[in-house]
C-alpha positions in Angstrom: 64.4 62.4 241.1 65.4 58.8 241.9 62.0 57.5 242.9 61.3 55.7 239.7 64.9 55.4 238.4 66.5 52.0 237.9 70.3 51.4 238.3 72.1 51.1 235.0 75.6 50.8 233.8 76.5 54.0 232.0 77.7 53.7 228.4 80.9 55.5 227.5 80.4 59.0 226.4 82.6 61.4 224.6 82.0 65.1 223.9 81.1 65.8 220.3 81.1 62.1 219.4 78.5 59.3 219.3 78.6 57.3 222.5 77.8 53.6 221.9 76.9 51.1 224.6 78.5 47.7 224.3 76.8 45.9 227.1 75.4 42.4 226.6 72.4 40.7 228.2 68.7 40.3 227.7 68.5 43.9 226.6 71.6 43.9 224.4 72.3 47.0 222.4 73.5 44.7 219.6 69.8 43.9 219.0 68.7 47.5 219.4 68.9 49.0 215.9 66.9 51.1 213.5 69.2 50.2 210.6 67.4 47.2 209.2 64.0 49.0 209.5 64.9 52.5 208.2 64.0 51.7 204.6 60.8 50.1 205.8 60.0 53.2 207.8 60.6 55.4 204.8 58.3 53.3 202.6 55.7 53.2 205.4 55.8 57.0 205.5 56.2 58.0 201.9 53.4 55.8 200.6 50.9 57.6 202.8 51.2 60.9 200.9 49.5 59.5 197.8 46.5 58.6 199.9 46.5 62.0 201.7 47.0 64.3 198.7 45.3 62.5 195.8 41.6 62.5 195.2 42.0 59.3 193.2 42.7 57.6 196.5 39.6 58.9 198.3 38.0 55.5 198.6 41.2 54.0 200.2 41.3 57.0 202.5 37.7 56.5 203.6 38.2 52.8 204.2 41.6 53.0 206.0 41.6 56.4 207.7 38.0 57.5 208.0 38.5 58.3 211.7 41.4 60.6 210.7 39.5 62.5 208.1 39.6 65.7 210.2 43.3 65.1 211.0 44.9 65.1 207.5 47.3 68.0 208.2 48.4 66.0 211.2 49.2 63.0 209.0 51.3 65.3 206.8 53.2 66.6 209.8 53.7 63.2 211.5 55.1 61.7 208.3 57.3 64.7 207.3 58.8 65.0 210.8 59.5 61.2 210.9 61.3 61.5 207.6 63.4 64.5 208.6 64.4 62.7 211.8 65.4 59.7 209.7 67.3 62.2 207.4 65.3 60.9 204.4 64.7 63.3 201.5 61.2 63.9 200.3 60.8 63.9 196.5 60.2 67.3 195.0 56.9 66.2 193.4 55.7 65.1 196.8 56.7 68.4 198.4 54.6 70.3 195.8 51.7 67.9 196.3 51.7 68.4 200.0 51.8 72.2 199.6 48.9 72.1 197.3 46.9 69.8 199.6 47.5 72.0 202.7 46.5 75.0 200.7 43.1 73.3 200.1 42.9 72.8 203.9 43.3 76.5 204.6 40.1 78.2 205.6 38.9 81.4 203.9 38.6 82.9 207.4 42.1 82.0 208.4 43.9 79.0 209.9 43.8 75.5 208.7 41.1 72.8 208.9 41.4 69.1 209.3 40.6 68.6 205.6 39.4 70.6 202.6 36.1 72.3 203.2 36.1 71.8 207.0 36.1 74.5 209.7 39.4 76.0 210.9 40.8 74.5 214.1 43.9 75.3 216.1 45.2 71.7 216.1 45.4 71.1 212.4 46.6 74.7 212.0 49.6 73.8 214.2 50.2 70.7 212.2 49.9 72.4 208.8 52.3 75.2 209.8 54.8 72.7 211.2 54.6 70.6 208.0 55.1 73.6 205.8 58.1 74.8 207.8 59.6 71.3 207.5 59.2 71.5 203.7 60.9 74.9 203.9 60.4 76.0 200.3 59.1 79.3 199.1 56.0 77.5 197.8 55.4 76.1 201.3 55.9 79.4 203.1 53.6 81.2 200.6 50.7 78.8 201.4 50.3 80.5 204.8 48.0 83.5 204.8 49.5 85.3 207.8 46.9 88.1 207.9 44.0 85.7 208.0 45.9 83.4 210.4 46.1 86.4 212.8 42.4 87.1 212.4 41.7 83.4 213.2 43.8 83.5 216.4 42.0 86.6 217.6 38.6 84.9 216.8 39.5 82.0 219.2 41.1 84.2 221.9 39.1 84.4 225.2 38.9 87.3 227.7 40.8 85.3 230.4 43.8 84.8 228.0 42.9 81.2 227.0 42.1 80.0 223.5 39.3 77.8 222.3 40.3 75.1 219.7 37.8 76.5 217.2 35.0 79.0 217.1 32.5 77.8 219.6 34.9 75.0 220.7 36.5 73.8 223.9 39.2 75.5 226.0 42.3 73.7 227.0 46.1 74.3 227.2 46.7 72.7 223.9 45.1 75.6 222.1 47.4 78.1 223.9 50.4 76.2 222.7 49.2 75.8 219.2 48.5 79.5 218.9 51.8 80.5 220.4 53.7 78.1 218.2 52.2 79.2 214.9 52.3 82.9 215.8 56.0 82.8 216.8 57.1 80.8 213.7 55.2 83.0 211.3 56.0 86.4 213.1 52.4 87.5 213.8 52.7 88.1 217.6 51.1 91.4 218.4 51.1 93.2 221.8 47.6 92.1 222.6 47.4 88.6 221.1 48.7 86.7 224.2 47.6 89.2 226.8 46.8 87.2 230.0 47.7 83.9 228.4 50.7 83.1 230.6 48.6 83.7 233.8 45.9 81.3 232.5 48.5 78.6 231.7 50.1 79.0 235.1 46.8 78.4 236.7 46.8 74.9 235.1 49.7 73.8 237.2 48.3 71.7 240.1 49.5 70.2 243.4 51.2 67.3 241.6 53.6 69.6 239.8 52.4 69.0 236.3 49.8 70.8 234.3 46.2 69.8 233.5 44.2 70.6 230.4 42.4 73.3 232.4 42.8 74.8 235.9 41.9 72.1 238.6 42.4 69.1 236.4 44.8 66.1 236.7 48.4 66.6 235.5 48.9 65.0 232.1 52.0 64.7 230.0 50.6 66.1 226.8 49.1 69.1 228.5 52.2 69.7 230.6 54.4 69.8 227.5 52.0 72.2 225.7 51.7 74.5 228.7 55.4 74.6 229.4 56.4 75.0 225.7 53.9 77.9 225.3 55.4 79.6 228.4 58.9 79.2 226.9 57.7 80.9 223.7 56.1 83.7 225.7 59.2 84.0 227.9 57.4 83.2 231.1 58.5 79.7 232.0 60.4 81.0 235.1 57.0 81.7 236.7 56.2 77.9 236.9 57.1 76.0 240.1 60.0 74.4 238.2 61.2 72.1 241.0 57.7 70.6 241.5 57.4 70.2 237.7 60.8 68.5 237.5 59.8 66.1 240.3 56.5 65.2 238.6 57.9 64.6 235.1 61.0 62.5 236.2 58.6 60.4 238.3 56.8 59.5 235.1 59.7 57.4 233.7 59.1 53.8 234.7 61.9 52.0 236.4 61.3 48.6 234.6 60.2 49.6 231.1 62.4 52.7 230.7 59.6 54.5 228.9 57.2 57.2 230.2 53.6 57.1 231.4 51.4 60.1 230.7 49.8 60.3 234.1 50.3 58.8 237.5 49.3 55.1 237.7 49.0 54.7 233.9 50.8 52.3 231.6 53.9 53.3 229.6 53.1 54.7 226.1 55.6 55.3 223.3 54.2 58.7 222.4 55.2 60.0 225.9 58.8 59.5 224.9 58.4 62.9 223.5 55.6 64.6 225.5 57.4 63.8 228.8 61.1 63.5 227.8 60.7 66.6 225.6 59.9 68.6 228.8 63.4 67.9 230.2 65.3 70.2 227.8 62.8 72.9 228.5 63.2 72.5 232.2 67.0 72.3 231.9 67.0 75.6 230.1 64.6 77.3 232.6 66.6 76.1 235.6 69.8 77.2 234.0 68.4 80.7 233.4 67.2 80.6 237.0 70.8 80.2 238.2 70.9 76.5 239.1 74.6 75.6 239.2 74.0 71.9 239.9 72.8 71.1 236.3 74.7 68.6 234.2 76.5 70.0 231.1 76.4 66.6 229.3 73.0 64.9 229.9 69.3 65.6 230.6 67.7 64.8 233.9 66.2 61.4 232.9 67.6 58.0 232.0 68.4 58.6 228.3 69.7 55.1 227.7 66.6 53.5 229.3 64.3 55.4 227.0 66.3 54.5 224.0 66.1 50.8 225.0 62.3 51.0 225.3 61.8 52.6 221.9 64.3 50.5 220.0 63.4 47.1 221.6 59.7 47.5 222.4 58.2 50.0 220.0 59.3 48.9 216.5 57.2 47.1 214.0 59.4 44.8 211.8 57.5 46.0 208.7 58.2 49.7 209.5 56.7 52.2 211.8 56.5 52.5 215.6 53.9 51.8 218.2 52.5 52.5 221.7 53.7 49.3 223.3 54.2 45.6 222.3 51.0 44.1 221.0 49.7 47.4 219.6 49.4 48.4 216.0 51.8 50.8 214.3 50.6 54.2 213.3 51.9 57.5 212.1 51.3 59.3 215.4 53.4 56.9 217.4 56.0 56.7 214.7 56.4 60.5 214.9 56.5 60.8 218.7 58.6 57.7 219.4 61.2 58.9 216.9 61.0 62.4 218.4 61.6 61.0 221.9 64.5 58.9 220.7 66.0 62.0 219.2 65.7 63.9 222.5 67.3 61.0 224.3 70.2 61.0 221.9 71.1 64.7 221.8 72.0 67.0 224.6 72.4 70.8 224.3 72.7 72.9 221.2 75.3 73.9 218.7 77.5 75.5 221.3 77.4 72.6 223.7 76.4 69.3 222.2 76.8 65.8 223.5 75.4 62.7 221.9 74.4 59.4 223.5 73.5 56.9 220.8 72.5 53.4 222.0 73.6 50.6 219.7 74.9 51.0 216.2 75.8 54.3 214.5 72.8 53.9 212.2 70.5 54.4 215.2 71.4 58.1 215.3 68.5 60.5 214.4 68.6 64.1 213.5 68.1 66.5 216.5 64.6 67.9 217.1 63.7 71.3 218.5 62.2 70.7 222.0 59.7 73.6 221.7 58.3 73.1 218.1 59.3 69.5 217.5 60.7 70.0 214.1 64.4 70.0 213.3 66.2 73.1 214.6 67.5 74.3 211.3 63.9 74.3 209.9 62.8 76.4 212.9 65.7 78.9 212.2 65.0 79.0 208.5 61.2 79.7 209.0 61.8 82.4 211.6 64.4 84.1 209.4 62.0 84.0 206.4 58.9 85.3 208.3 60.8 87.9 210.3 61.7 89.7 207.1 58.0 90.3 206.7 56.0 92.9 208.7 53.6 91.8 211.4 50.1 92.0 209.9 47.7 94.8 210.9 45.6 93.8 213.9 42.3 93.6 212.0 41.0 90.8 214.2 41.8 92.5 217.5 38.9 95.0 217.3 36.4 92.4 216.0 37.4 90.0 218.7 36.9 92.7 221.4 33.5 93.6 220.0 32.4 89.9 219.9 33.4 89.4 223.6 31.9 92.6 224.9 
């Protein structure tokens, strides 16, 4: 995996403690800090909820975010996940407002739309379910109509095991991941829902080692994460060519910048701090289950310090929020995924075996994120515990789906 690695001095590391680098130089860890920006990031995130959830701010929303009108559940998720990583509490009134807003985004036919009155789509469905699981209240869980959600998933399931993003929409590997994620969190997986899905995802792995959006397409970081995470949920990740995938993803970390590119011969982008680095915990787990005895028990298979340097020194806006690369504007998408990647780079393992590598000051430490769902692990456990107390809904959609496709 050394093709794109750069030689670095390793910071001291202690089991169960935060390991802080004390090296000086042009990329000094003394200047790498989230501390002075944390309050600005909180303000940057929390102010957005009034725009998203209040009709009185409709004009502002149209002017500032009109290109994201069909992505409003995504905005809720990006902001909520950023706040939970920063370990900032969301006011109770905002929690209720977000629940009510996402309820208005839920389609009568099941699933969630990009905004009230729009058509159901798997991407905002994933975002809405994740956002509600982050909130983790009874009100939030009760928003999700599990019976209708299952019907919606069957309505977008294809005969070859793939999923379209919406009725009449496009097929790609994102849809399989979105479907697997929401179905597993809400306990609506039936024996036939993901029949053939793992074989279709496996066909998306190409000669490069990564996965494309569809069979035969170029390997891409976002699609590779989605396909791999979906296979982890379905328990089929061992069927991938794991060594080829490992070679591809580790080659995407750039030796100078320290960040990740999404595809071969592309520029580094802060969002791939999660889409690519988030793959490494999944691969670590898969290779461990496959019997690989050479795996480290204290670090992931990428330069964790280098990624932290790129995010902390190159991707922060002094007014709050994070960005793609220097010179780009801040936005909620990059804020969410830069912070998610920073969290992955800081935390190794799980509750049983946990090492931390935190560059710079103690205040730089973020909460851990779950590498499959990209919400905090305790929120995943809480949601699964809640929904697994409920019966799996009857398979109303299965028959209708079969009739539509016959």
